[in-house]
C-alpha positions as CSV (number, residue, x, y, z in Angstrom):
1,X,222.3,253.0,-56.8
2,X,223.8,252.6,-60.3
3,X,221.8,250.2,-62.5
4,X,222.2,248.9,-65.9
5,X,219.3,248.4,-68.3
6,X,219.8,245.3,-70.5
7,X,217.5,243.9,-73.2
8,X,216.4,240.4,-72.1
9,X,218.0,237.8,-74.4
10,X,217.9,235.1,-71.7
11,X,214.3,234.2,-72.4
12,X,212.7,230.8,-72.2
13,X,209.6,230.2,-74.3
14,X,207.6,227.8,-72.2
15,X,205.2,225.5,-74.2
16,X,202.9,223.2,-72.3
17,X,201.5,220.7,-74.8
18,X,198.9,218.0,-73.9
19,X,199.1,215.2,-76.4
20,X,200.1,211.5,-76.9
21,X,203.5,212.1,-78.6
22,X,206.2,214.7,-78.8
23,X,205.4,217.9,-80.7
24,X,207.6,220.7,-81.8
25,X,206.3,224.2,-82.1
26,X,208.5,227.2,-82.8
27,X,207.6,230.3,-80.8
28,X,208.0,233.6,-82.6
29,X,208.1,237.1,-81.1
30,X,204.6,237.7,-82.5
31,X,203.2,235.1,-80.0
32,X,203.8,237.7,-77.2
33,X,201.9,241.0,-76.8
34,X,204.7,242.4,-74.5
35,X,208.4,242.6,-74.2
36,X,210.8,242.2,-71.2
37,X,213.9,244.1,-70.0
38,X,215.8,243.4,-66.8
39,X,217.4,246.2,-64.8
40,X,220.6,244.8,-63.4
41,X,221.7,246.1,-60.0
42,X,225.3,246.8,-58.8
43,X,225.6,243.4,-57.1
44,X,225.1,241.6,-60.4
45,X,228.0,239.1,-60.7
46,X,228.3,239.3,-64.4
47,X,226.9,242.3,-66.2
48,X,227.1,240.4,-69.6
49,X,224.3,238.2,-68.4
50,X,220.8,239.4,-68.8
51,X,219.2,237.4,-66.0
52,X,219.7,238.1,-62.3
53,X,222.9,236.6,-61.0
54,X,223.4,238.3,-57.7
55,X,226.0,238.3,-54.9
56,X,224.0,238.6,-51.7
57,X,224.5,238.7,-47.9
58,X,222.6,237.0,-45.1
59,X,219.4,238.8,-44.1
60,X,219.8,241.2,-47.0
61,X,216.7,242.8,-48.5
62,X,216.6,244.2,-52.1
63,X,214.2,245.3,-54.7
64,X,214.8,244.0,-58.3
65,X,213.2,245.6,-61.3
66,X,211.9,244.3,-64.7
67,X,210.6,246.7,-67.3
68,X,207.7,245.4,-69.4
69,X,206.6,247.1,-72.7
70,X,203.3,246.8,-74.5
71,X,203.3,248.0,-78.1
72,X,199.7,246.8,-78.8
73,X,196.6,248.9,-78.9
74,X,195.0,247.3,-75.9
75,X,195.9,246.7,-72.3
76,X,197.8,243.5,-71.5
77,X,197.4,241.7,-68.1
78,X,200.3,239.7,-66.8
79,X,200.5,237.1,-64.1
80,X,204.0,237.0,-62.6
81,X,204.9,233.8,-60.7
82,X,208.0,232.8,-58.8
83,X,209.4,229.2,-58.9
84,X,212.5,227.3,-57.7
85,X,214.6,225.7,-60.4
86,X,214.0,222.1,-61.3
87,X,215.3,219.5,-63.7
88,X,213.0,217.8,-66.3
89,X,213.2,214.3,-67.6
90,X,215.4,215.4,-70.5
91,X,218.1,216.6,-68.2
92,X,217.3,220.3,-68.8
93,X,217.0,222.9,-66.1
94,X,213.6,224.7,-65.9
95,X,213.0,228.0,-64.1
96,X,209.2,228.1,-64.6
97,X,206.2,226.0,-63.5
98,X,206.3,222.3,-64.3
99,X,204.0,221.0,-61.6
100,X,206.9,219.1,-60.1
101,X,207.2,218.6,-56.3
102,X,210.2,220.3,-54.7
103,X,213.2,218.2,-54.0
104,X,213.5,216.8,-50.5
105,X,217.0,218.3,-50.1
106,X,215.9,221.8,-51.0
107,X,216.5,224.1,-48.0
108,X,215.3,227.5,-49.4
109,X,212.5,227.8,-51.9
110,X,212.8,230.7,-54.2
111,X,209.1,231.5,-53.7
112,X,209.7,231.9,-50.0
113,X,212.5,234.5,-50.6
114,X,211.1,236.4,-53.5
115,X,207.7,238.1,-53.8
116,X,206.0,240.3,-56.4
117,X,202.5,241.3,-57.6
118,X,200.1,238.6,-58.5
119,X,198.6,240.5,-61.5
120,X,199.6,243.6,-63.3
121,X,198.3,245.6,-66.3
122,X,200.6,247.0,-69.0
123,X,198.7,249.9,-70.6
124,X,198.2,250.0,-74.4
125,X,201.3,251.6,-76.0
126,X,202.8,251.9,-72.6
127,X,205.2,250.3,-70.1
128,X,205.2,249.0,-66.5
129,X,208.0,248.7,-64.0
130,X,207.6,245.4,-62.1
131,X,209.2,245.4,-58.6
132,X,210.4,242.2,-57.1
133,X,211.1,242.1,-53.3
134,X,214.0,239.9,-52.1
135,X,214.6,238.8,-48.4
136,X,217.6,236.5,-48.0
137,X,217.8,233.8,-45.3
138,X,219.3,234.9,-42.0
139,X,221.7,232.0,-42.0
140,X,224.7,232.1,-44.4
141,X,225.0,229.4,-47.1
142,X,227.5,228.1,-49.6
143,X,226.6,227.4,-53.2
144,X,223.6,229.0,-54.7
145,X,219.8,229.3,-54.6
146,X,218.3,229.1,-58.1
147,X,214.9,229.9,-59.5
148,X,213.1,232.3,-61.8
149,X,210.1,234.5,-62.4
150,X,207.5,233.5,-65.1
151,X,205.8,236.3,-66.9
152,X,202.7,235.1,-68.7
153,X,199.7,236.9,-70.2
154,X,196.5,236.2,-68.3
155,X,194.3,233.7,-70.1
156,X,196.9,233.5,-72.9
157,X,196.1,230.1,-74.3
158,X,196.3,229.1,-77.9
159,X,194.3,226.1,-79.0
160,X,194.9,224.2,-82.2
161,X,194.4,220.7,-83.6
162,X,197.0,218.4,-85.0
163,X,196.0,215.0,-86.5
164,X,192.7,215.1,-84.5
165,X,194.4,215.9,-81.2
166,X,193.5,218.9,-79.2
167,X,196.7,220.9,-78.4
168,X,196.9,223.8,-75.9
169,X,200.0,226.0,-76.0
170,X,200.9,228.6,-73.3
171,X,203.7,231.0,-73.9
172,X,205.7,232.8,-71.2
173,X,208.9,234.7,-70.6
174,X,211.0,233.1,-67.8
175,X,213.8,235.1,-66.3
176,X,216.3,233.2,-64.1
177,X,217.2,234.4,-60.6
178,X,220.4,233.2,-58.9
179,X,221.6,234.1,-55.4
180,X,225.0,233.3,-53.9
181,X,226.9,234.7,-51.0
182,X,230.5,233.5,-51.4
183,X,232.9,231.5,-53.6
184,X,233.4,228.6,-51.2
185,X,233.8,225.3,-53.1
186,X,231.0,222.9,-52.8
187,X,231.6,219.2,-53.5
188,X,229.1,217.7,-55.9
189,X,227.1,214.7,-54.7
190,X,224.5,212.6,-56.6
191,X,222.2,209.9,-55.3
192,X,220.3,207.2,-57.1
193,X,216.9,206.7,-55.6
194,X,214.1,204.4,-56.8
195,X,214.0,202.5,-60.1
196,X,210.6,201.7,-61.5
197,X,208.5,200.9,-64.7
198,X,206.5,203.8,-66.1
199,X,205.7,205.5,-69.5
200,X,206.9,208.5,-71.5
201,X,204.5,209.6,-74.3
202,X,202.5,206.4,-73.9
203,X,205.6,204.2,-74.4
204,X,207.1,201.9,-71.8
205,X,210.3,202.9,-70.0
206,X,212.3,202.1,-66.9
207,X,212.9,205.3,-64.9
208,X,215.8,205.8,-62.5
209,X,215.4,208.8,-60.2
210,X,218.7,210.7,-59.9
211,X,219.0,213.4,-57.2
212,X,221.4,216.3,-56.9
213,X,221.5,217.0,-53.2
214,X,224.0,219.9,-53.2
215,X,223.4,223.7,-53.9
216,X,225.3,223.7,-57.2
217,X,224.6,223.0,-60.8
218,X,225.7,219.7,-62.3
219,X,227.0,220.8,-65.7
220,X,227.9,218.7,-68.8
221,X,226.4,215.7,-67.1
222,X,226.4,212.3,-68.8
223,X,224.5,209.1,-67.9
224,X,225.1,205.5,-69.0
225,X,222.4,203.0,-68.0
226,X,222.1,199.3,-68.6
227,X,219.3,196.9,-67.6
228,X,219.7,193.1,-67.2
229,X,217.7,190.3,-65.7
230,X,218.8,189.8,-62.1
231,X,221.8,187.5,-62.1
232,X,222.4,187.7,-65.8
233,X,225.1,189.6,-67.8
234,X,223.0,189.9,-70.9
235,X,222.1,193.6,-71.5
236,X,218.4,193.9,-72.4
237,X,218.3,197.7,-72.7
238,X,221.0,200.3,-72.8
239,X,221.1,204.1,-73.1
240,X,223.9,206.7,-73.1
241,X,223.1,210.4,-72.9
242,X,225.4,213.4,-72.7
243,X,225.1,217.2,-72.4
244,X,222.6,217.3,-69.5
245,X,222.4,219.7,-66.6
246,X,220.8,219.5,-63.2
247,X,219.6,222.4,-61.0
248,X,220.8,222.7,-57.4
249,X,218.8,220.6,-55.0
250,X,216.7,218.8,-57.7
251,X,216.0,215.4,-59.1
252,X,214.7,213.9,-62.3
253,X,213.6,210.5,-63.6
254,X,216.1,209.3,-66.2
255,X,214.2,207.1,-68.7
256,X,215.5,203.9,-70.3
257,X,213.4,203.1,-73.4
258,X,212.1,199.5,-74.0
259,X,212.1,200.2,-77.7
260,X,208.6,199.0,-78.2
261,X,209.0,195.8,-76.2
262,X,206.5,194.6,-73.7
263,X,207.2,194.9,-70.0
264,X,207.8,191.4,-68.6
265,X,207.2,190.8,-64.9
266,X,210.4,189.7,-63.0
267,X,213.5,190.8,-61.2
268,X,216.0,193.1,-62.9
269,X,219.2,195.0,-62.2
270,X,220.1,198.5,-63.2
271,X,223.7,199.5,-63.7
272,X,224.0,203.3,-63.9
273,X,227.0,205.6,-64.2
274,X,226.7,209.4,-64.0
275,X,229.5,211.8,-64.6
276,X,230.0,215.6,-64.5
277,X,233.2,217.7,-64.8
278,X,235.6,214.9,-63.9
279,X,233.4,213.4,-61.1
280,X,231.9,209.9,-61.5
281,X,229.2,208.0,-59.6
282,X,228.4,204.3,-60.2
283,X,225.4,202.4,-58.9
284,X,223.9,198.9,-59.2
285,X,220.3,198.6,-58.0
286,X,217.9,195.6,-58.2
287,X,214.2,196.3,-58.9
288,X,211.1,194.3,-59.5
289,X,208.3,194.6,-62.1
290,X,205.1,192.9,-60.9
291,X,202.7,191.3,-63.4
292,X,199.8,193.7,-62.6
293,X,201.9,196.8,-63.4
294,X,203.3,195.2,-66.5
295,X,199.9,194.3,-67.8
296,X,198.5,197.8,-67.1
297,X,201.4,199.6,-68.8
298,X,201.5,197.2,-71.8
299,X,197.8,197.9,-72.4
300,X,198.5,201.6,-72.7
301,X,201.7,201.4,-74.8
302,X,201.0,202.6,-78.3
303,X,204.2,201.2,-79.7
304,X,203.6,197.6,-78.9
305,X,202.4,195.6,-81.9
306,X,199.3,193.7,-80.9
307,X,199.5,189.9,-81.3
308,X,196.4,188.7,-83.0
309,X,197.7,185.1,-83.6
310,X,195.1,183.4,-81.4
311,X,192.3,185.4,-82.9
312,X,193.3,184.3,-86.3
313,X,193.7,180.7,-85.1
314,X,190.2,180.9,-83.5
315,X,188.6,182.3,-86.6
316,X,190.3,179.6,-88.7
317,X,189.0,176.9,-86.3
318,X,185.5,178.3,-86.5
319,X,185.7,178.4,-90.3
320,X,186.8,174.8,-90.4
321,X,183.9,173.8,-88.1
322,X,181.4,175.7,-90.2
323,X,182.7,174.1,-93.4
324,X,182.6,170.6,-91.8
325,X,179.0,171.2,-90.6
326,X,178.0,172.3,-94.2
327,X,179.7,169.2,-95.6
328,X,177.8,166.9,-93.1
329,X,174.5,168.7,-93.9
330,X,175.2,168.3,-97.7
331,X,175.9,164.5,-97.3
332,X,172.7,164.0,-95.3
333,X,170.7,165.9,-97.9
334,X,172.2,163.9,-100.7
335,X,171.2,160.6,-98.9
336,X,167.6,161.8,-98.3
337,X,167.3,162.7,-102.0
338,X,168.2,159.1,-103.0
């Protein structure tokens, strides 16, 4: 079978960062001790792409190949892992591990169709040909199955400190894998699920869970969301975001920031409009924030300015009482001295 060797340019540098606020960290090639090249098979849909985008048939089996190169003076151990594509809270498709539960509409998980070695060793100054086994479902399908393979060095964790916070970064190559069997048109369909109060980076938000229940990407997606008190037309919070993308059969929690405001218990209404490639969906959904949840989240929100008014009033009252007691004590002393 004729194959084409392509340098991998479609590489995602995955950075897992544990911290209280967002943090940007540029990943340079020197962060990796190995390089990656995909070997594209004849059933690659577009040879200009350097990830796997394959036209398949029901029940088809195939072996894919990725060449790994180690130019260092020591052996490099790699842990390959397979994942289905998901959508993160920023409206960005991810092909690696993000600890997110699979969508309820997902029929075929990439990890059930694709297998490979759990651990490999690339010898010093050497290379390794990683084989990936594919077994397609017996039933034909429209649309596509999307996922990817993550290639991460074993125990490759970089620890650093920033402003007193412990930060742990993990770097990995992620190669997308797409399967489709035909060019049949699939009608897009979005759903609005639950709406609830939560936090992002220790700041209060209202989250609206949007679900793509079809086996197609939602490209150039825009969302406009407004929150009002139930029965009121006054908009309390508003956000408009464009340029997002959703993976097939995935969902994400779209956040509406409270801009540093406290969560107030009560009944609210979300008006949300989503659009993609000329299609539009509109929803109106009521939701409730109970006092216990509001209190718990407000306590954790680092952006809320603490109100110390009553503390100042109390201290002032104590000072006045103390001063008055001193005055009475002084008056009595003065009388006794007479």
